[in-house]
MARTOR-19403 format. One record per atom (N, C-alpha, C): chain; x negated, y negated, z negated. Coordinates in Angstrom, 1 decimal. Each point is the difference from the previous one (the first is absolute). Layout:
# residues N
+---+--------+--------+--------+
| c |      u |      v |      w |
+---+--------+--------+--------+
| A |      X |      Y |      Z |
...
+---+--------+--------+--------+
This chain:
# residues 192
+---+--------+--------+--------+
| c |      u |      v |      w |
+---+--------+--------+--------+
| A |  -36.6 | -143.6 | -110.3 |
| A |   -0.8 |    0.5 |    1.2 |
| A |   -1.5 |   -0.3 |   -0.2 |
| A |   -0.8 |    1.0 |    0.2 |
| A |   -1.4 |   -0.1 |   -0.2 |
| A |   -0.6 |   -0.7 |    1.3 |
| A |   -0.7 |   -1.1 |   -0.2 |
| A |   -0.5 |   -0.8 |    1.1 |
| A |   -1.3 |    0.7 |    0.6 |
| A |   -0.5 |    1.0 |   -0.6 |
| A |   -1.2 |    0.7 |    0.5 |
| A |    0.3 |    1.3 |    0.7 |
| A |    1.2 |    0.2 |    0.4 |
| A |    0.3 |    1.2 |    0.7 |
| A |   -0.3 |   -0.2 |    1.5 |
| A |   -0.2 |    1.1 |    0.7 |
| A |   -0.3 |    0.0 |    1.4 |
| A |    1.3 |    0.6 |    0.7 |
| A |    0.1 |   -0.3 |    1.3 |
| A |    1.2 |    0.5 |    0.7 |
| A |   -0.1 |    1.5 |    0.1 |
| A |    1.2 |    0.7 |    0.2 |
| A |    0.0 |    1.4 |    0.1 |
| A |   -0.9 |    0.5 |    1.1 |
| A |   -0.7 |    1.1 |   -0.3 |
| A |   -1.0 |    0.6 |    1.0 |
| A |   -1.2 |   -0.8 |    0.3 |
| A |   -0.3 |   -0.9 |   -0.9 |
| A |   -1.3 |   -0.8 |    0.1 |
| A |   -0.6 |    0.2 |   -1.4 |
| A |   -1.3 |    0.2 |    0.1 |
| A |   -0.7 |    0.2 |   -1.3 |
| A |   -1.5 |   -0.5 |    0.1 |
| A |   -0.5 |   -0.3 |   -1.2 |
| A |   -1.4 |   -0.4 |   -0.1 |
| A |   -0.9 |    1.3 |    0.2 |
| A |   -1.2 |   -0.2 |    0.5 |
| A |   -0.9 |    1.1 |    0.0 |
| A |   -1.1 |   -0.4 |   -1.0 |
| A |   -0.1 |    0.8 |   -1.0 |
| A |   -0.9 |   -0.2 |   -1.2 |
| A |   -1.4 |    0.4 |    0.4 |
| A |   -1.0 |   -0.4 |   -0.8 |
| A |   -1.4 |    0.1 |    0.3 |
| A |   -0.4 |    1.4 |    0.6 |
| A |    0.3 |    1.1 |   -0.7 |
| A |   -0.5 |    1.3 |    0.5 |
| A |    0.5 |    0.3 |    1.4 |
| A |    1.3 |   -0.3 |    0.2 |
| A |    0.6 |    0.3 |    1.3 |
| A |   -0.6 |   -1.0 |    1.0 |
| A |   -0.1 |   -1.2 |   -0.3 |
| A |   -0.6 |   -1.0 |    0.9 |
| A |   -1.4 |    0.3 |    0.4 |
| A |   -0.8 |    0.4 |   -0.9 |
| A |   -1.4 |    0.4 |    0.3 |
| A |    0.0 |    1.2 |    0.9 |
| A |    0.8 |    1.0 |   -0.3 |
| A |    0.1 |    1.2 |    0.8 |
| A |    0.4 |   -0.4 |    1.4 |
| A |    1.1 |   -0.8 |    0.2 |
| A |    0.5 |   -0.3 |    1.3 |
| A |   -1.1 |   -0.8 |    0.8 |
| A |   -0.7 |   -0.9 |   -0.7 |
| A |   -1.0 |   -0.8 |    0.7 |
| A |   -1.2 |    0.9 |    0.5 |
| A |   -0.3 |    1.0 |   -0.9 |
| A |   -1.1 |    1.0 |    0.4 |
| A |    0.5 |    0.8 |    1.2 |
| A |    1.2 |    0.4 |    0.0 |
| A |    0.6 |    0.8 |    1.1 |
| A |    0.0 |   -0.9 |    1.3 |
| A |    0.4 |   -1.2 |   -0.1 |
| A |    0.1 |   -0.9 |    1.1 |
| A |   -1.4 |   -0.3 |    0.6 |
| A |   -0.9 |   -0.2 |   -0.8 |
| A |   -1.4 |   -0.2 |    0.4 |
| A |   -0.6 |    1.2 |    0.8 |
| A |    0.2 |    1.1 |   -0.6 |
| A |   -0.6 |    1.2 |    0.6 |
| A |    0.7 |    0.3 |    1.4 |
| A |    1.3 |   -0.2 |    0.1 |
| A |    0.7 |    0.3 |    1.2 |
| A |   -0.4 |   -1.1 |    1.1 |
| A |    0.0 |   -1.2 |   -0.4 |
| A |   -0.4 |   -1.1 |    1.0 |
| A |   -1.5 |    0.2 |    0.4 |
| A |   -0.9 |    0.4 |   -0.9 |
| A |   -1.4 |    0.2 |    0.4 |
| A |    0.0 |    1.2 |    1.0 |
| A |    0.7 |    1.0 |   -0.2 |
| A |    0.1 |    1.2 |    0.9 |
| A |    0.5 |   -0.5 |    1.4 |
| A |    1.1 |   -0.8 |    0.0 |
| A |    0.5 |   -0.5 |    1.3 |
| A |   -1.1 |   -0.8 |    0.7 |
| A |   -0.7 |   -0.8 |   -0.8 |
| A |   -1.1 |   -0.8 |    0.6 |
| A |   -1.1 |    0.9 |    0.7 |
| A |   -0.3 |    1.0 |   -0.7 |
| A |   -1.0 |    1.0 |    0.5 |
| A |    0.5 |    0.6 |    1.4 |
| A |    1.3 |    0.1 |    0.1 |
| A |    0.6 |    0.6 |    1.2 |
| A |    0.3 |   -1.1 |    1.1 |
| A |   -0.5 |   -1.2 |   -0.3 |
| A |    0.2 |   -1.1 |    1.0 |
| A |    1.2 |   -0.9 |   -0.1 |
| A |    0.7 |    0.1 |   -1.1 |
| A |    1.2 |   -0.8 |   -0.2 |
| A |   -0.4 |   -1.2 |   -0.8 |
| A |    0.4 |   -1.2 |    0.6 |
| A |   -0.3 |   -1.3 |   -0.7 |
| A |    1.2 |   -0.5 |   -0.8 |
| A |   -0.3 |   -0.6 |   -1.1 |
| A |    1.0 |   -0.4 |   -1.0 |
| A |    0.6 |   -1.3 |    0.4 |
| A |    1.3 |   -0.1 |   -0.1 |
| A |    0.7 |   -1.2 |    0.2 |
| A |    1.0 |   -0.2 |   -1.2 |
| A |    0.3 |   -1.3 |   -0.3 |
| A |    0.9 |   -0.3 |   -1.1 |
| A |    1.1 |   -1.0 |    0.5 |
| A |    1.1 |    0.6 |    0.4 |
| A |    1.1 |   -0.9 |    0.4 |
| A |    0.6 |   -0.7 |   -1.2 |
| A |    0.7 |   -1.1 |    0.3 |
| A |    0.6 |   -0.8 |   -1.1 |
| A |    1.3 |    0.8 |   -0.6 |
| A |    0.3 |   -0.3 |   -1.2 |
| A |    1.2 |    0.6 |   -0.7 |
| A |    1.3 |   -0.5 |    0.7 |
| A |   -0.1 |   -1.2 |    0.5 |
| A |    1.2 |   -0.7 |    0.5 |
| A |   -0.2 |   -0.5 |    1.4 |
| A |    1.1 |    0.3 |    0.9 |
| A |   -0.1 |   -0.4 |    1.4 |
| A |    1.4 |   -0.4 |    0.4 |
| A |    0.1 |   -0.7 |    1.1 |
| A |    1.3 |   -0.2 |    0.6 |
| A |    0.7 |    1.3 |    0.3 |
| A |    1.2 |    0.1 |   -0.2 |
| A |    0.8 |    1.2 |    0.1 |
| A |   -0.1 |    0.7 |    1.4 |
| A |   -0.1 |   -0.9 |    1.0 |
| A |   -0.1 |    0.6 |    1.4 |
| A |   -1.2 |    0.8 |    0.2 |
| A |   -1.1 |   -0.4 |   -0.5 |
| A |   -1.2 |    0.7 |    0.2 |
| A |   -0.1 |    1.3 |   -0.8 |
| A |    0.7 |    0.0 |   -1.2 |
| A |    0.0 |    1.3 |   -0.8 |
| A |    0.9 |    1.1 |    0.7 |
| A |    1.0 |   -0.4 |    0.8 |
| A |    0.9 |    0.9 |    0.6 |
| A |   -0.3 |    0.1 |    1.5 |
| A |   -1.1 |   -0.5 |    0.5 |
| A |   -0.2 |   -0.1 |    1.5 |
| A |   -0.4 |    1.3 |    0.7 |
| A |   -0.5 |    1.0 |   -0.8 |
| A |   -0.6 |    1.1 |    0.7 |
| A |    0.9 |    1.3 |    0.1 |
| A |    1.3 |   -0.3 |   -0.2 |
| A |    0.9 |    1.1 |    0.2 |
| A |    0.4 |    0.7 |   -1.3 |
| A |   -0.7 |   -0.2 |   -1.1 |
| A |    0.4 |    0.6 |   -1.3 |
| A |    0.9 |   -1.0 |   -0.6 |
| A |    1.2 |    0.5 |   -0.3 |
| A |    1.0 |   -0.9 |   -0.6 |
| A |   -0.1 |    0.1 |   -1.5 |
| A |   -0.7 |   -1.0 |   -0.6 |
| A |   -0.2 |    0.0 |   -1.4 |
| A |    0.9 |   -1.1 |   -0.7 |
| A |    1.0 |   -0.4 |    0.8 |
| A |    0.8 |   -1.2 |   -0.5 |
| A |    0.6 |    0.3 |   -1.3 |
| A |    0.6 |    1.2 |   -0.3 |
| A |    0.7 |    0.2 |   -1.2 |
| A |   -1.0 |    0.2 |   -1.2 |
| A |   -1.2 |    0.4 |    0.3 |
| A |   -1.1 |    0.2 |   -1.0 |
| A |   -0.7 |   -1.3 |   -0.4 |
| A |    0.2 |   -1.1 |    0.8 |
| A |   -0.8 |   -1.2 |   -0.1 |
| A |    0.6 |   -1.0 |   -0.9 |
| A |   -0.7 |   -0.5 |   -1.0 |
| A |    0.4 |   -1.2 |   -0.7 |
| A |   -0.1 |   -1.2 |    0.9 |
| A |    1.0 |   -0.9 |    0.0 |
| A |   -0.1 |   -1.1 |    0.8 |
| A |    0.1 |   -1.3 |   -0.8 |
| A |   -0.7 |   -1.0 |    0.5 |
| A |    0.0 |   -1.4 |   -0.6 |
| A |    0.0 |   -1.0 |    1.1 |
| A |    0.4 |   -1.2 |   -0.3 |
| A |    0.0 |   -1.1 |    1.0 |
| A |   -1.3 |   -0.8 |   -0.2 |
| A |   -0.7 |   -0.2 |    1.0 |
| A |   -1.2 |   -0.8 |   -0.1 |
| A |    0.4 |   -1.5 |   -0.2 |
| A |   -0.5 |   -0.5 |   -1.1 |
| A |    0.4 |   -1.4 |   -0.4 |
| A |   -0.7 |   -1.0 |    0.9 |
| A |   -1.0 |    0.4 |    0.8 |
| A |   -0.7 |   -0.9 |    0.9 |
| A |    0.6 |   -0.1 |    1.3 |
| A |    0.5 |    1.2 |    0.6 |
| A |    0.5 |    0.0 |    1.3 |
| A |    1.5 |    0.3 |    0.1 |
| A |    0.5 |    0.5 |   -1.0 |
| A |    1.5 |    0.4 |    0.0 |
| A |    0.2 |    1.4 |    0.6 |
| A |   -1.1 |    0.6 |    0.4 |
| A |    0.1 |    1.3 |    0.7 |
| A |    0.1 |    1.2 |   -1.0 |
| A |    0.6 |    1.1 |    0.3 |
| A |    0.1 |    1.1 |   -0.8 |
| A |   -1.3 |    0.8 |   -0.1 |
| A |   -0.5 |    0.3 |   -1.2 |
| A |   -1.2 |    0.8 |   -0.1 |
| A |    0.4 |    1.3 |   -0.8 |
| A |   -0.9 |    0.9 |    0.1 |
| A |    0.1 |    1.3 |   -0.7 |
| A |   -1.2 |    0.4 |   -0.7 |
| A |    0.2 |    0.6 |   -1.2 |
| A |   -1.2 |    0.6 |   -0.7 |
| A |   -0.1 |    1.4 |    0.6 |
| A |   -1.2 |    0.4 |    0.4 |
| A |   -0.2 |    1.2 |    0.7 |
| A |    0.5 |    1.3 |   -0.8 |
| A |    0.7 |    0.8 |    0.7 |
| A |    0.5 |    1.3 |   -0.5 |
| A |   -0.9 |    1.1 |    0.5 |
| A |   -0.8 |   -0.3 |    1.0 |
| A |   -0.9 |    1.0 |    0.7 |
| A |   -1.1 |   -0.8 |    0.6 |
| A |   -1.2 |    0.4 |   -0.2 |
| A |   -1.2 |   -0.7 |    0.6 |
| A |   -0.2 |    0.4 |    1.5 |
| A |    0.5 |    1.1 |    0.4 |
| A |   -0.2 |    0.5 |    1.4 |
| A |    0.4 |   -1.0 |    1.1 |
| A |    1.2 |   -0.7 |   -0.1 |
| A |    0.3 |   -0.9 |    1.1 |
| A |   -1.0 |   -1.2 |    0.0 |
| A |   -0.5 |   -0.4 |   -1.1 |
| A |   -0.9 |   -1.1 |   -0.1 |
| A |   -1.3 |    0.4 |    0.7 |
| A |   -0.5 |    1.2 |   -0.3 |
| A |   -1.2 |    0.4 |    0.7 |
| A |    0.1 |    0.1 |    1.5 |
| A |    1.2 |    0.5 |    0.4 |
| A |    0.3 |    0.0 |    1.5 |
| A |    0.0 |   -1.4 |    0.5 |
| A |    0.5 |   -1.0 |   -0.7 |
| A |    0.0 |   -1.4 |    0.5 |
| A |   -1.5 |   -0.5 |    0.1 |
| A |   -0.8 |    0.4 |   -1.0 |
| A |   -1.4 |   -0.4 |    0.0 |
| A |   -0.7 |    0.5 |    1.2 |
| A |    0.3 |    1.3 |    0.3 |
| A |   -0.7 |    0.7 |    1.1 |
| A |    0.5 |   -0.7 |    1.3 |
| A |    1.3 |   -0.2 |    0.2 |
| A |    0.5 |   -0.5 |    1.2 |
| A |   -0.2 |   -1.4 |    0.3 |
| A |    0.0 |   -0.9 |   -1.0 |
| A |   -0.1 |   -1.4 |    0.2 |
| A |   -1.2 |   -0.7 |   -0.5 |
| A |   -0.8 |    0.6 |   -0.9 |
| A |   -1.2 |   -0.6 |   -0.4 |
| A |   -1.3 |    0.6 |    0.5 |
| A |    0.0 |    1.3 |    0.0 |
| A |   -1.2 |    0.7 |    0.5 |
| A |    0.0 |    0.0 |    1.5 |
| A |    1.1 |    0.3 |    0.7 |
| A |    0.2 |    0.0 |    1.4 |
| A |   -1.2 |    0.5 |    0.8 |
| A |   -0.2 |    1.3 |   -0.1 |
| A |   -1.0 |    0.6 |    0.9 |
| A |    0.6 |    1.2 |    0.6 |
| A |   -0.7 |    0.5 |    1.1 |
| A |    0.5 |    1.2 |    0.7 |
| A |   -0.7 |    1.2 |   -0.5 |
| A |   -0.8 |   -0.1 |   -1.0 |
| A |   -0.8 |    1.1 |   -0.5 |
| A |    0.8 |    0.7 |   -1.1 |
| A |   -0.6 |    1.1 |   -0.5 |
| A |    0.6 |    0.7 |   -1.2 |
| A |   -0.2 |   -0.9 |   -1.2 |
| A |    1.0 |   -0.2 |   -0.8 |
| A |    0.0 |   -0.7 |   -1.2 |
| A |    0.3 |    0.9 |   -1.2 |
| A |   -0.8 |    0.0 |   -1.0 |
| A |    0.2 |    0.7 |   -1.2 |
| A |    0.1 |   -1.0 |   -1.1 |
| A |    1.2 |    0.0 |   -0.7 |
| A |    0.2 |   -1.0 |   -1.1 |
| A |    0.4 |    0.8 |   -1.2 |
| A |   -0.4 |   -0.5 |   -1.2 |
| A |    0.5 |    0.6 |   -1.2 |
| A |    0.5 |   -1.2 |   -0.9 |
| A |    0.8 |    0.4 |   -1.0 |
| A |    0.6 |   -1.0 |   -0.9 |
| A |    0.4 |    0.6 |   -1.3 |
| A |    0.2 |   -0.8 |   -1.0 |
| A |    0.5 |    0.5 |   -1.3 |
| A |    0.7 |   -1.2 |   -0.7 |
| A |    1.1 |    0.3 |   -0.7 |
| A |    0.6 |   -1.0 |   -0.8 |
| A |    1.4 |    0.3 |   -0.4 |
| A |    0.5 |   -0.8 |   -0.9 |
| A |    1.4 |    0.2 |   -0.4 |
| A |    1.0 |   -0.4 |    1.0 |
| A |    1.1 |    0.6 |    0.0 |
| A |    1.1 |   -0.4 |    0.8 |
| A |    1.2 |   -0.2 |   -0.9 |
| A |    1.0 |   -0.7 |    0.4 |
| A |    1.2 |   -0.2 |   -0.9 |
| A |    1.2 |    0.4 |    0.8 |
| A |    0.9 |    0.8 |   -0.6 |
| A |    1.2 |    0.4 |    0.6 |
| A |    1.2 |   -0.3 |   -0.8 |
| A |    1.1 |   -0.3 |    0.7 |
| A |    1.2 |   -0.4 |   -0.7 |
| A |    0.6 |    1.1 |   -0.8 |
| A |   -0.3 |    1.3 |    0.3 |
| A |    0.5 |    1.1 |   -0.7 |
| A |   -1.1 |    1.1 |    0.1 |
| A |   -0.1 |    0.9 |   -1.0 |
| A |   -1.0 |    1.0 |    0.0 |
| A |    0.4 |    1.1 |    1.0 |
| A |   -1.0 |    0.7 |    0.6 |
| A |    0.2 |    1.1 |    0.9 |
| A |    0.8 |    1.1 |   -0.6 |
| A |   -0.2 |    0.2 |   -1.3 |
| A |    0.8 |    1.0 |   -0.8 |
| A |    0.1 |   -0.5 |   -1.4 |
| A |    0.8 |    0.6 |   -0.8 |
| A |    0.2 |   -0.5 |   -1.4 |
| A |   -1.2 |    0.2 |   -0.8 |
| A |   -1.0 |    0.7 |    0.4 |
| A |   -1.2 |    0.2 |   -0.8 |
| A |   -1.2 |   -0.9 |    0.5 |
| A |    0.2 |   -0.8 |    1.0 |
| A |   -1.1 |   -0.9 |    0.5 |
| A |    0.2 |   -1.4 |   -0.3 |
| A |   -1.1 |   -0.7 |    0.1 |
| A |   -0.1 |   -1.5 |   -0.3 |
| A |    0.5 |   -0.7 |    1.2 |
| A |    0.5 |   -1.3 |   -0.2 |
| A |    0.3 |   -0.8 |    1.1 |
| A |   -1.3 |   -0.8 |    0.5 |
| A |   -1.1 |    0.2 |   -0.7 |
| A |   -1.2 |   -0.6 |    0.4 |
| A |   -1.1 |    1.1 |    0.1 |
| A |    0.1 |    0.8 |    1.0 |
| A |   -1.0 |    1.1 |    0.2 |
| A |   -1.3 |   -0.6 |    0.6 |
| A |   -1.1 |    0.8 |   -0.2 |
| A |   -1.2 |   -0.4 |    0.6 |
| A |   -0.2 |    0.8 |    1.3 |
| A |   -0.4 |   -0.7 |    1.0 |
| A |   -0.1 |    0.6 |    1.4 |
| A |   -1.4 |   -0.1 |    0.4 |
| A |   -0.6 |    1.1 |    0.5 |
| A |   -1.3 |    0.0 |    0.6 |
| A |    0.1 |    0.8 |    1.3 |
| A |   -0.7 |   -0.5 |    1.0 |
| A |    0.2 |    0.7 |    1.3 |
| A |   -1.1 |   -0.4 |    1.0 |
| A |    0.1 |    0.7 |    1.1 |
| A |   -0.9 |   -0.2 |    1.1 |
| A |    0.9 |    0.0 |    1.3 |
| A |   -0.4 |   -0.8 |    0.9 |
| A |    0.7 |   -0.1 |    1.3 |
| A |   -1.0 |    0.2 |    1.1 |
| A |    0.4 |    0.7 |    1.0 |
| A |   -0.9 |    0.3 |    1.2 |
| A |    0.8 |   -0.5 |    1.2 |
| A |   -0.5 |   -1.0 |    0.7 |
| A |    0.6 |   -0.6 |    1.2 |
| A |   -0.9 |    0.2 |    1.2 |
| A |    0.7 |    0.2 |    1.1 |
| A |   -0.7 |    0.0 |    1.3 |
| A |   -0.7 |    1.3 |    0.3 |
| A |    0.3 |    1.1 |   -0.7 |
| A |   -0.7 |    1.3 |    0.2 |
| A |    1.1 |    1.0 |    0.0 |
| A |    0.3 |    0.6 |    1.2 |
| A |    1.1 |    1.0 |    0.1 |
| A |   -0.6 |    1.4 |    0.2 |
| A |    0.8 |    1.0 |   -0.3 |
| A |   -0.5 |    1.3 |    0.2 |
| A |   -0.1 |    0.8 |   -1.3 |
| A |   -0.3 |    1.3 |    0.1 |
| A |   -0.1 |    0.9 |   -1.1 |
| A |   -1.1 |   -0.4 |   -1.0 |
| A |   -1.1 |   -0.6 |    0.5 |
| A |   -1.1 |   -0.4 |   -0.8 |
| A |    0.5 |   -1.1 |   -1.0 |
| A |    0.8 |   -0.9 |    0.5 |
| A |    0.6 |   -1.1 |   -0.9 |
| A |    0.9 |    0.6 |   -1.1 |
| A |    0.8 |    1.0 |    0.5 |
| A |    0.9 |    0.6 |   -1.0 |
| A |   -0.8 |    0.7 |   -1.1 |
| A |   -1.0 |    0.8 |    0.4 |
| A |   -0.9 |    0.7 |   -0.9 |
| A |   -0.7 |   -1.0 |   -1.0 |
| A |   -0.5 |   -1.1 |    0.6 |
| A |   -0.8 |   -0.9 |   -0.9 |
| A |    0.9 |   -0.6 |   -1.0 |
| A |    1.2 |   -0.5 |    0.4 |
| A |    0.8 |   -0.7 |   -1.0 |
| A |    0.7 |    0.9 |   -1.0 |
| A |    0.2 |    1.3 |    0.4 |
| A |    0.7 |    1.0 |   -0.9 |
| A |   -1.1 |    0.6 |   -0.9 |
| A |   -1.2 |   -0.1 |    0.3 |
| A |   -1.1 |    0.6 |   -0.8 |
| A |   -0.4 |   -1.0 |   -1.1 |
| A |    0.1 |   -1.3 |    0.2 |
| A |   -0.4 |   -1.0 |   -1.0 |
| A |    0.6 |    0.3 |   -1.4 |
| A |    1.3 |    0.2 |   -0.2 |
| A |    0.4 |    0.1 |   -1.3 |
| A |   -0.5 |    1.3 |   -0.7 |
| A |   -0.2 |    1.0 |    0.8 |
| A |   -0.5 |    1.3 |   -0.6 |
| A |   -1.4 |   -0.2 |   -0.4 |
| A |   -0.8 |   -0.7 |    0.8 |
| A |   -1.4 |   -0.3 |   -0.4 |
| A |    0.0 |   -1.0 |   -1.2 |
| A |    0.9 |   -0.9 |   -0.1 |
| A |    0.1 |   -1.0 |   -1.0 |
| A |    0.0 |    0.6 |   -1.4 |
| A |    0.7 |    1.1 |   -0.1 |
| A |    0.1 |    0.7 |   -1.4 |
| A |   -0.8 |    1.2 |   -0.1 |
| A |   -0.8 |    0.3 |    1.0 |
| A |   -0.9 |    1.2 |   -0.2 |
| A |   -1.5 |   -0.4 |   -0.1 |
| A |   -0.3 |   -1.3 |    0.2 |
| A |   -1.3 |   -0.5 |   -0.1 |
| A |   -0.4 |    0.0 |   -1.5 |
| A |   -1.3 |    0.3 |   -0.3 |
| A |   -0.4 |    0.0 |   -1.3 |
| A |    0.0 |   -1.4 |   -0.7 |
| A |    0.0 |   -1.1 |    0.8 |
| A |    0.0 |   -1.3 |   -0.5 |
| A |    1.3 |   -0.4 |   -0.5 |
| A |    1.1 |    0.7 |    0.4 |
| A |    1.3 |   -0.4 |   -0.5 |
| A |    0.1 |    0.3 |   -1.5 |
| A |    0.6 |   -0.9 |   -0.8 |
| A |    0.1 |    0.3 |   -1.4 |
| A |    0.9 |    1.3 |   -0.2 |
| A |   -0.4 |    0.8 |   -1.0 |
| A |    0.8 |    1.2 |   -0.2 |
| A |    1.5 |   -0.4 |   -0.4 |
| A |    0.9 |    0.7 |    0.6 |
| A |    1.4 |   -0.2 |   -0.4 |
| A |    0.3 |    0.3 |   -1.5 |
| A |    0.8 |   -0.8 |   -0.6 |
| A |    0.4 |    0.2 |   -1.4 |
| A |    1.4 |   -0.4 |   -0.2 |
| A |    0.7 |    0.6 |   -0.8 |
| A |    1.4 |   -0.4 |   -0.3 |
| A |    0.0 |   -1.3 |   -0.8 |
| A |    0.9 |   -0.9 |    0.3 |
| A |    0.1 |   -1.3 |   -0.7 |
| A |    1.5 |   -0.1 |   -0.4 |
| A |    0.3 |   -0.5 |   -1.2 |
| A |    1.3 |   -0.2 |   -0.4 |
| A |    0.7 |   -1.1 |    0.7 |
| A |    1.3 |    0.1 |    0.2 |
| A |    0.7 |   -1.1 |    0.7 |
| A |    1.5 |    0.2 |   -0.3 |
| A |    0.7 |   -1.1 |    0.0 |
| A |    1.4 |    0.0 |   -0.3 |
| A |    0.9 |    0.4 |    1.2 |
| A |   -0.3 |   -0.5 |    1.2 |
| A |    0.9 |    0.3 |    1.1 |
| A |   -0.7 |    0.1 |    1.3 |
| A |   -1.3 |    0.5 |    0.0 |
| A |   -0.7 |    0.1 |    1.3 |
| A |   -0.4 |    1.5 |    0.3 |
| A |   -0.1 |    0.2 |    1.3 |
| A |   -0.6 |    1.3 |    0.4 |
| A |   -0.8 |   -0.3 |    1.2 |
| A |   -0.8 |    1.0 |    0.4 |
| A |   -0.8 |   -0.2 |    1.2 |
| A |    0.8 |    0.2 |    1.2 |
| A |   -0.4 |   -0.7 |    1.1 |
| A |    0.7 |    0.1 |    1.3 |
| A |   -1.1 |    0.3 |    1.0 |
| A |    0.0 |    1.3 |    0.5 |
| A |   -1.0 |    0.4 |    1.0 |
| A |    0.6 |    0.6 |    1.2 |
| A |   -0.6 |   -0.3 |    1.1 |
| A |    0.5 |    0.6 |    1.3 |
| A |   -0.8 |    1.2 |    0.3 |
| A |   -1.3 |   -0.1 |    0.1 |
| A |   -0.9 |    1.1 |    0.3 |
| A |   -0.8 |    0.5 |   -1.2 |
| A |   -0.4 |   -1.0 |   -0.8 |
| A |   -0.8 |    0.4 |   -1.1 |
| A |    0.8 |    0.8 |   -1.0 |
| A |   -0.5 |    1.1 |   -0.5 |
| A |    0.8 |    0.8 |   -1.0 |
| A |    0.3 |   -0.9 |   -1.2 |
| A |    1.3 |    0.0 |   -0.4 |
| A |    0.3 |   -0.9 |   -1.2 |
| A |   -0.8 |    0.3 |   -1.2 |
| A |   -0.5 |    1.2 |   -0.2 |
| A |   -0.7 |    0.3 |   -1.2 |
| A |   -1.3 |   -0.7 |   -0.1 |
| A |   -0.5 |   -0.6 |    1.1 |
| A |   -1.2 |   -0.7 |    0.0 |
| A |    0.1 |   -1.5 |   -0.3 |
| A |    1.2 |   -0.5 |   -0.2 |
| A |    0.3 |   -1.4 |   -0.3 |
| A |    0.6 |   -0.1 |   -1.4 |
| A |   -0.6 |   -0.8 |   -0.9 |
| A |    0.6 |   -0.1 |   -1.3 |
| A |    1.5 |   -0.5 |    0.1 |
| A |    0.8 |    0.6 |   -0.9 |
| A |    1.4 |   -0.3 |    0.2 |
| A |    0.5 |   -1.3 |   -0.5 |
| A |   -0.8 |   -0.9 |   -0.5 |
| A |    0.4 |   -1.3 |   -0.4 |
| A |   -0.3 |   -1.0 |    1.1 |
| A |   -0.7 |    0.3 |    1.1 |
| A |   -0.3 |   -0.9 |    1.0 |
| A |    0.9 |    0.2 |    1.2 |
| A |    0.7 |   -1.0 |    0.4 |
| A |    0.8 |    0.1 |    1.2 |
| A |   -0.9 |   -0.3 |    1.1 |
| A |   -0.5 |    1.1 |    0.6 |
| A |   -1.0 |   -0.1 |    1.0 |
| A |    0.6 |    0.4 |    1.3 |
| A |    0.0 |   -0.9 |    1.0 |
| A |    0.6 |    0.2 |    1.3 |
| A |   -1.1 |    0.2 |    1.0 |
| A |   -0.4 |    1.2 |    0.3 |
| A |   -1.0 |    0.1 |    1.1 |
| A |    0.6 |   -0.4 |    1.3 |
| A |   -0.6 |   -0.8 |    0.7 |
| A |    0.7 |   -0.5 |    1.3 |
| A |   -1.0 |    0.2 |    1.1 |
| A |    0.2 |    1.0 |    0.8 |
| A |   -1.0 |    0.2 |    1.1 |
| A |    0.8 |    0.0 |    1.3 |
| A |   -0.5 |   -0.8 |    0.9 |
| A |    0.7 |   -0.2 |    1.2 |
| A |   -0.9 |    0.0 |    1.2 |
| A |    0.6 |    0.4 |    1.1 |
| A |   -0.7 |    0.0 |    1.3 |
| A |    0.8 |   -1.0 |    0.9 |
| A |   -0.6 |   -1.0 |    0.4 |
| A |    0.7 |   -1.0 |    0.9 |
| A |    1.3 |   -0.5 |   -0.6 |
| A |    0.0 |   -0.1 |   -1.3 |
| A |    1.2 |   -0.5 |   -0.7 |
| A |    1.1 |    1.0 |   -0.3 |
| A |   -0.2 |    1.2 |    0.3 |
| A |    1.0 |    1.0 |   -0.3 |
| A |   -0.3 |    0.7 |   -1.3 |
| A |    1.0 |    0.0 |   -0.9 |
| A |   -0.3 |    0.5 |   -1.3 |
| A |    0.0 |    1.6 |    0.0 |
| A |   -1.0 |    0.5 |   -0.7 |
| A |   -0.1 |    1.5 |   -0.1 |
| A |    0.3 |    0.3 |   -1.4 |
+---+--------+--------+--------+
């Protein structure tokens, strides 16, 4: 057995791909900042109750470990969205409109499909406290703007063993097929 192997559906990102992903991440987060979204970085690991507290059942997708300090069950995030909702609800605590953005890797017990990684990269924006058609338009327009702005790096095909792009609104042709990119755009915590 080779001690240098990685688990199934987990892979290294080599320099060309890593530089490209970082360039894409920077341009998207800069764009979100221009539109009033402030960047937050939730931890990779939280108590399991807080990861599953906002109604999204990620239990089967979440790697779990026992905290050696407290004996409580913790989970490695499978989705950043519930963490950002927790930050808005419990740390920011205001009655005004809150625009938050985030980016980072998530870890899942199994891939979403046989072509995807168990460690996809997630980037997103959350809009809280603003209801109505204007909120819907704002949050649905962000991914379109993200890949149409001149500052976004031009899409290019990248080789990969088992990865494909994952896009909800953004046309898949605009995302390199070796980056497991999960655009995550929400209004008041509801996934679109």
